[in-house]
Wavefront OBJ file of the C-alpha trace (Angstrom):
o trace
v 91.365 114.875 56.038
v 91.478 114.760 59.812
v 89.991 111.269 59.813
v 92.655 110.101 57.393
v 95.419 111.448 59.619
v 93.858 109.773 62.634
v 93.580 106.477 60.772
v 97.257 106.593 59.819
v 98.505 106.988 63.381
v 98.853 103.229 63.951
v 100.839 102.533 60.793
v 103.009 105.619 61.305
v 104.857 103.746 64.049
v 106.690 101.863 61.301
v 108.458 105.105 60.458
v 109.000 106.434 63.977
v 109.261 103.694 66.629
v 112.809 102.443 67.445
v 113.568 99.682 64.945
v 114.445 96.994 67.502
v 111.306 97.518 69.550
v 109.176 97.794 66.413
v 110.544 94.641 64.775
v 110.111 92.444 67.805
v 106.689 93.858 68.697
v 105.520 93.045 65.185
v 107.367 89.748 64.741
v 106.841 88.049 68.104
v 103.072 87.533 67.714
v 103.616 86.080 64.215
v 106.415 83.833 65.475
v 104.197 82.503 68.256
v 101.306 81.830 65.885
v 103.615 80.064 63.428
v 104.948 77.841 66.207
v 101.385 76.968 67.170
v 100.712 76.127 63.528
v 103.772 73.837 63.465
v 102.540 72.114 66.617
v 99.082 71.695 65.099
v 100.524 70.058 61.972
v 102.153 67.323 64.062
v 99.209 66.839 66.444
v 96.758 66.634 63.535
v 98.878 63.921 61.898
v 98.980 61.945 65.145
v 95.166 61.929 65.523
v 94.584 60.818 61.931
v 97.289 58.132 62.095
v 95.679 56.683 65.227
v 92.321 56.357 63.437
v 93.541 54.153 60.572
v 96.466 53.624 58.243
v 94.250 54.274 55.214
v 93.073 57.594 56.647
v 96.641 58.641 57.423
v 97.799 57.770 53.904
v 94.810 59.518 52.320
v 95.457 62.770 54.191
v 99.185 62.630 53.402
v 98.552 62.074 49.697
v 96.032 64.946 49.721
v 98.538 67.374 51.214
v 99.917 68.803 47.918
v 96.423 69.990 46.950
v 95.864 71.386 50.430
v 99.122 73.288 49.958
v 97.612 74.978 46.908
v 94.981 76.633 49.110
v 97.655 77.780 51.554
v 99.969 78.899 48.739
v 97.373 81.081 47.013
v 96.088 82.531 50.290
v 99.563 83.440 51.511
v 100.562 84.723 48.073
v 97.635 87.142 47.815
v 98.145 88.171 51.443
v 101.888 88.804 51.112
v 101.384 90.785 47.903
v 98.704 92.937 49.526
v 100.799 93.301 52.692
v 103.867 94.684 50.932
v 101.947 97.001 48.598
v 99.627 98.357 51.312
v 102.540 99.030 53.675
v 104.387 100.814 50.866
v 101.347 103.000 50.079
v 100.901 103.858 53.746
v 104.568 104.868 53.828
v 103.904 107.136 50.852
v 100.836 108.562 52.588
v 98.472 107.248 49.880
v 95.530 106.092 52.002
v 93.113 105.752 49.079
v 95.408 103.408 47.176
v 95.972 101.312 50.302
v 92.193 100.894 50.669
v 91.893 99.962 46.988
v 94.589 97.298 47.298
v 92.910 95.764 50.352
v 89.573 95.427 48.548
v 91.194 93.998 45.428
v 92.975 91.394 47.575
v 89.643 90.210 48.988
v 88.185 90.081 45.473
v 91.165 87.969 44.347
v 90.649 85.621 47.296
v 87.035 85.093 46.263
v 87.994 84.356 42.653
v 90.691 81.871 43.657
v 88.242 80.155 46.025
v 85.866 79.472 43.107
v 88.781 77.955 41.232
v 89.654 75.728 44.193
v 86.084 74.420 44.420
v 86.112 73.501 40.732
v 89.565 71.918 41.051
v 88.522 69.871 44.071
v 85.409 68.349 42.537
v 86.980 67.649 39.148
v 90.584 66.660 39.873
v 90.847 65.199 43.404
v 90.310 61.589 42.352
v 92.590 61.912 39.336
v 95.322 63.432 41.483
v 95.148 60.681 44.103
v 95.258 57.955 41.441
v 98.690 59.240 40.444
v 100.015 57.805 43.726
v 97.782 54.852 44.615
v 95.249 52.427 43.177
v 93.746 51.621 46.577
v 90.069 52.568 46.180
v 89.554 53.116 49.918
v 92.452 55.565 50.122
v 91.213 57.358 46.993
v 87.686 57.568 48.440
v 88.904 58.964 51.760
v 91.313 61.402 50.123
v 88.648 62.684 47.755
v 86.208 63.137 50.642
v 88.825 65.076 52.619
v 89.694 67.364 49.692
v 86.062 68.018 48.740
v 85.315 69.222 52.264
v 88.562 71.127 52.807
v 88.798 72.851 49.429
v 85.043 73.191 48.990
v 84.842 75.312 52.155
v 88.258 76.987 51.909
v 86.691 80.456 51.623
v 87.136 80.859 55.392
v 90.869 80.200 55.104
v 91.273 82.615 52.187
v 89.485 85.494 53.917
v 91.323 84.934 57.207
v 94.767 84.789 55.584
v 94.217 87.880 53.433
v 92.661 89.967 56.212
v 95.439 89.006 58.623
v 98.097 90.104 56.109
v 96.264 93.391 55.557
v 96.308 94.065 59.296
v 100.004 93.184 59.470
v 100.650 95.793 56.783
v 99.332 98.435 59.188
v 101.526 97.219 62.048
v 98.785 95.233 63.796
v 100.345 91.846 64.580
v 98.327 90.864 67.649
v 95.017 90.268 65.879
v 96.564 87.941 63.250
v 98.320 86.070 66.069
v 95.059 85.660 67.960
v 93.242 84.460 64.848
v 95.926 81.815 64.243
v 95.730 80.693 67.861
v 91.929 80.534 67.767
v 91.948 78.498 64.551
v 94.707 76.083 65.604
v 93.426 75.498 69.144
v 89.846 74.984 67.918
v 91.143 72.481 65.384
v 93.234 70.595 67.946
v 90.268 70.349 70.344
v 87.794 69.218 67.670
v 90.074 66.720 65.876
v 89.764 63.808 68.343
v 86.074 64.569 68.947
v 85.005 64.603 65.297
v 87.416 61.919 64.075
v 86.603 59.319 66.752
v 83.216 60.578 67.985
v 82.016 60.527 71.595
v 80.365 57.493 73.122
v 78.860 57.823 76.628
v 77.291 54.784 78.270
v 76.900 53.027 74.941
v 75.128 56.021 73.427
v 76.822 57.719 70.460
v 76.616 61.423 71.364
v 78.789 62.528 68.443
v 79.179 60.113 65.507
v 82.563 58.866 64.393
v 83.464 60.690 61.171
v 87.074 59.705 60.502
v 88.721 61.663 57.680
v 85.595 63.774 57.195
v 85.813 64.750 60.869
v 89.427 65.862 60.419
v 88.444 68.073 57.486
v 85.400 69.497 59.298
v 87.498 70.280 62.385
v 89.912 72.213 60.183
v 87.094 74.137 58.500
v 85.466 75.055 61.820
v 88.823 76.295 63.101
v 89.297 78.416 59.975
v 85.746 79.787 60.245
v 86.348 80.809 63.867
v 89.611 82.517 62.924
v 87.948 84.362 60.028
v 85.047 85.467 62.228
v 87.463 86.913 64.773
v 89.427 88.902 62.164
v 86.310 90.263 60.442
v 84.798 91.221 63.799
v 87.878 93.287 64.565
v 87.661 94.988 61.158
v 83.965 95.778 61.606
v 84.014 96.913 65.239
v 87.327 98.797 65.476
v 88.752 101.587 63.356
v 91.624 100.299 61.231
v 94.198 102.031 59.054
v 92.732 100.311 55.986
v 89.072 100.100 54.991
v 87.463 96.948 53.569
v 84.251 98.706 52.556
v 83.067 97.384 49.186
v 80.982 100.481 48.413
v 81.494 101.362 44.740
v 83.883 98.437 44.292
v 85.149 97.541 40.839
v 87.924 95.125 39.875
v 91.151 97.048 39.228
v 93.569 95.287 36.920
v 96.492 97.516 37.858
v 96.058 96.916 41.601
v 95.632 93.163 41.029
v 98.832 93.207 38.974
v 100.703 94.998 41.772
v 99.586 92.385 44.298
v 100.491 89.506 41.988
v 103.935 90.927 41.245
v 104.887 90.666 44.921
v 102.650 87.757 45.913
v 103.569 85.366 43.123
v 106.942 84.389 44.675
v 105.203 83.581 47.961
v 102.642 81.465 46.095
v 105.377 79.618 44.257
v 107.505 79.179 47.384
v 104.645 77.420 49.153
v 103.365 75.499 46.129
v 106.684 74.100 44.918
v 107.433 72.681 48.360
v 104.985 69.864 47.656
v 106.506 69.294 44.194
v 109.992 69.128 45.691
v 108.892 66.675 48.373
v 107.235 64.369 45.845
v 110.307 64.492 43.586
v 112.733 63.772 46.426
v 110.549 60.891 47.583
v 110.872 59.445 44.102
v 114.659 59.755 44.231
v 115.103 58.151 47.655
v 112.319 55.523 47.536
v 114.937 52.848 46.733
v 116.603 53.352 50.123
v 115.304 51.692 53.308
v 113.664 54.173 55.745
v 114.595 57.173 53.564
v 111.052 58.335 52.735
v 109.942 58.145 56.383
v 113.131 59.946 57.404
v 112.419 62.799 55.007
v 108.881 63.005 56.394
v 110.229 63.293 59.942
v 112.626 66.024 58.805
v 109.820 68.118 57.312
v 107.723 67.787 60.466
v 110.573 68.711 62.845
v 112.260 71.445 60.796
v 109.025 73.444 60.835
v 109.712 74.266 64.494
v 112.899 76.017 63.354
v 111.755 77.573 60.084
v 108.307 78.716 61.240
v 109.671 81.317 63.721
v 111.903 82.700 60.959
v 108.882 82.985 58.651
v 107.080 84.732 61.517
v 110.015 87.135 61.783
v 109.750 87.959 58.072
v 106.007 88.603 58.491
v 106.939 91.341 60.938
v 109.887 92.623 58.892
v 108.161 92.810 55.482
v 105.660 95.613 56.264
v 108.381 97.602 58.080
v 110.725 97.297 55.122
v 107.972 98.087 52.607
v 106.778 101.095 54.623
v 110.248 102.621 54.947
v 111.041 101.903 51.303
v 107.834 103.732 50.395
v 108.868 106.597 52.711
v 112.410 106.643 51.198
v 113.907 106.073 54.668
v 117.056 104.138 53.798
v 118.517 104.336 57.295
v 115.576 102.596 58.981
v 115.387 100.127 56.109
v 119.025 99.078 56.619
v 118.569 98.846 60.378
v 115.589 96.530 59.906
v 117.493 94.325 57.453
v 120.524 93.967 59.751
v 118.466 93.206 62.852
v 116.171 90.773 61.001
v 119.123 88.929 59.497
v 120.901 88.655 62.840
v 117.735 87.377 64.519
v 117.009 84.845 61.766
v 120.591 83.565 61.927
v 120.371 83.234 65.719
v 117.168 81.183 65.484
v 118.710 78.948 62.852
v 121.873 78.518 64.912
v 119.794 77.251 67.838
v 117.989 74.873 65.467
v 121.284 73.648 64.041
v 122.646 72.891 67.527
v 119.454 71.031 68.448
v 119.634 68.895 65.321
v 123.312 68.191 65.903
v 123.132 67.249 69.571
v 119.503 66.431 70.433
v 118.284 64.282 67.534
v 117.637 61.198 69.739
v 115.322 63.337 71.863
v 113.590 64.697 68.751
v 112.881 61.156 67.542
v 110.972 60.373 70.750
v 108.011 62.179 69.151
v 107.838 59.503 66.470
v 107.505 55.740 66.501
v 110.919 55.054 64.961
v 112.383 51.552 65.067
v 115.862 50.734 66.344
v 116.973 50.087 62.762
v 115.549 53.343 61.433
v 116.841 55.634 64.206
v 120.520 55.742 63.092
v 119.506 56.546 59.498
v 117.224 59.358 60.630
v 119.698 60.821 63.118
v 122.424 60.947 60.484
v 120.068 62.555 57.960
v 118.874 65.257 60.365
v 122.436 66.123 61.332
v 123.497 66.370 57.693
v 120.540 68.364 56.382
v 120.676 70.835 59.292
v 123.901 72.302 57.882
v 121.561 74.185 55.523
v 119.947 76.137 58.361
v 122.355 79.089 58.547
v 122.561 79.779 54.786
v 118.762 79.289 54.665
v 118.340 82.190 57.108
v 120.128 84.422 54.597
v 118.094 83.036 51.700
v 114.760 83.640 53.409
v 115.725 87.216 54.295
v 116.903 87.899 50.731
v 113.477 86.853 49.456
v 111.816 89.196 51.980
v 114.084 92.110 50.981
v 113.307 91.602 47.298
v 109.565 91.473 48.052
v 109.756 94.749 49.993
v 111.536 96.437 47.062
v 108.826 95.307 44.647
v 111.232 92.977 42.829
v 108.751 90.179 42.345
v 110.579 88.462 39.488
v 113.866 88.390 41.424
v 112.114 87.045 44.497
v 110.295 84.440 42.411
v 113.578 83.325 40.848
v 115.200 82.805 44.222
v 112.173 80.964 45.595
v 112.330 78.528 42.692
v 116.116 78.187 42.937
v 116.076 77.437 46.673
v 113.459 74.731 46.602
v 113.520 73.294 43.101
v 115.903 74.475 40.383
v 119.075 73.926 42.435
v 118.034 71.390 45.063
v 116.627 68.704 42.770
v 119.482 68.616 40.203
v 122.077 68.648 42.995
v 120.255 65.822 44.771
v 120.104 63.717 41.589
v 123.804 64.208 40.791
v 125.012 63.635 44.356
v 122.791 60.553 44.680
v 124.524 59.078 41.639
v 127.961 59.910 43.076
v 127.713 59.014 46.769
v 124.218 57.616 47.297
v 121.692 58.609 49.967
v 124.174 60.794 51.874
v 124.457 62.876 48.721
v 120.719 63.609 48.788
v 120.957 64.868 52.360
v 124.048 66.963 51.467
v 122.149 68.512 48.564
v 120.224 70.706 51.014
v 123.215 72.695 52.387
v 124.985 72.728 48.997
v 121.930 74.173 47.209
v 121.346 76.787 49.931
v 124.952 78.033 49.869
v 125.081 78.275 46.067
v 121.727 80.076 45.985
v 122.803 82.674 48.567
v 126.114 83.323 46.801
v 124.274 83.997 43.549
v 121.441 86.143 44.866
v 123.269 88.253 47.437
v 124.798 90.267 44.586
v 121.475 90.468 42.759
v 119.826 91.801 45.927
v 122.526 94.402 46.641
v 122.204 95.728 43.093
v 118.392 95.821 43.286
v 118.544 97.573 46.681
v 120.866 100.341 45.472
v 118.889 100.910 42.271
v 115.512 100.939 44.041
v 116.530 103.582 46.592
v 118.137 105.766 43.922
v 114.814 105.724 42.113
v 112.914 106.525 45.324
v 115.202 109.482 45.976
v 114.521 110.815 42.465
v 110.760 110.446 42.981
v 110.925 112.295 46.294
v 113.270 114.906 44.820
v 115.570 114.579 47.797
v 118.531 112.632 49.079
v 118.026 109.259 50.764
v 117.237 109.605 54.463
l 1 2 3 4 5 6 7 8 9 10 11 12 13 14 15 16 17 18 19 20 21 22 23 24 25 26 27 28 29 30 31 32 33 34 35 36 37 38 39 40 41 42 43 44 45 46 47 48 49 50 51 52 53 54 55 56 57 58 59 60 61 62 63 64 65 66 67 68 69 70 71 72 73 74 75 76 77 78 79 80 81 82 83 84 85 86 87 88 89 90 91 92 93 94 95 96 97 98 99 100 101 102 103 104 105 106 107 108 109 110 111 112 113 114 115 116 117 118 119 120 121 122 123 124 125 126 127 128 129 130 131 132 133 134 135 136 137 138 139 140 141 142 143 144 145 146 147 148 149 150 151 152 153 154 155 156 157 158 159 160 161 162 163 164 165 166 167 168 169 170 171 172 173 174 175 176 177 178 179 180 181 182 183 184 185 186 187 188 189 190 191 192 193 194 195 196 197 198 199 200 201 202 203 204 205 206 207 208 209 210 211 212 213 214 215 216 217 218 219 220 221 222 223 224 225 226 227 228 229 230 231 232 233 234 235 236 237 238 239 240 241 242 243 244 245 246 247 248 249 250 251 252 253 254 255 256 257 258 259 260 261 262 263 264 265 266 267 268 269 270 271 272 273 274 275 276 277 278 279 280 281 282 283 284 285 286 287 288 289 290 291 292 293 294 295 296 297 298 299 300 301 302 303 304 305 306 307 308 309 310 311 312 313 314 315 316 317 318 319 320 321 322 323 324 325 326 327 328 329 330 331 332 333 334 335 336 337 338 339 340 341 342 343 344 345 346 347 348 349 350 351 352 353 354 355 356 357 358 359 360 361 362 363 364 365 366 367 368 369 370 371 372 373 374 375 376 377 378 379 380 381 382 383 384 385 386 387 388 389 390 391 392 393 394 395 396 397 398 399 400 401 402 403 404 405 406 407 408 409 410 411 412 413 414 415 416 417 418 419 420 421 422 423 424 425 426 427 428 429 430 431 432 433 434 435 436 437 438 439 440 441 442 443 444 445 446 447 448 449 450 451 452 453 454 455 456 457 458 459 460 461 462 463 464 465 466 467 468
């Protein structure tokens, strides 16, 4: 019993530390790591594009399948994060340990599925977009390596989310930094090789080198996280002694994690669909690509903020502490809106500077600048939408959260884009982003308020006391 109390000391800060200090101490490391990840995404694209056009196209076409790995890893991790934090708030250490082990088991099962998918469907998937045999060959090679060895990514993502559930944000930040920096260093070495005095020290590997660099980075990140788990006492145990699959625990994780999976997976579907809508317009597809690369610097910190907020919200919901829950929501929302406001101002007044990162022609620049300025009007309502999803996840309202995730990125955006394209052309597609975000927030803010009130009434009944 004493050991259990000692183990819970770290996570107890989520119920005692001042909310402002707690939120920023937990969110800042995640925000930094997400920014590093955004930087890596751009740098990685630059290295591949410099190697060859075919390699660049192959990696870009492979991205939707890569997103599946990320989507499932984040989904399992987010589901485990919210449920473990809630159980720690309730003081149920044994259930928290069970959930952590089940999450790792789920990661292993999904990895097997990804290996099968990679070696059976990669070529078929790529042929949906191109008939160029060289691009198909390179894309298949990239996916076979990346997805075939994605176990490192799955374990790292899930373990990092488990640690975040206990209030430990520094270790996940360090693992992200280790993985991204290792990848950035190895990319040019493995893609282009090293030739000294006419002697090939490291062979040129092209697309395979890009995939291997990513895998090595993920393996280093995973090794760091597991080392911390094995050498330091944590609030949650990953011991597999006496392990058995638990359908109820897996269901609990899926109920919360499914929206996160969908939110990440449907992004690639949305991008492909929008590309199909705007392909008839000059420079439009490249412009949309530039938007997705640059907006990540604004959205990634907000996603980092929610990584810090989710375990705090889940913990205090589990502890029936309504006051701290509300404080966390208000502060998180204000912070997210502030970040988005800065991003909006940058996109409105600094777009020419932003385009310096890309090789945009004089003809393309005006189109891209106008698009970035128009789409960025979605930033402020998006801050509300992202926080609503996080609130619903913390309350265990997986279906509600899933519905909003789909509405934000697919169910509202695509129909609005199609209709507005028919009415006013390309400008209508860009305007679809802010229109869809505003409509989505107006719908789901009432759903969330109702779910919040009902959930805390139920918690109060369970505790047999009034809400704190």
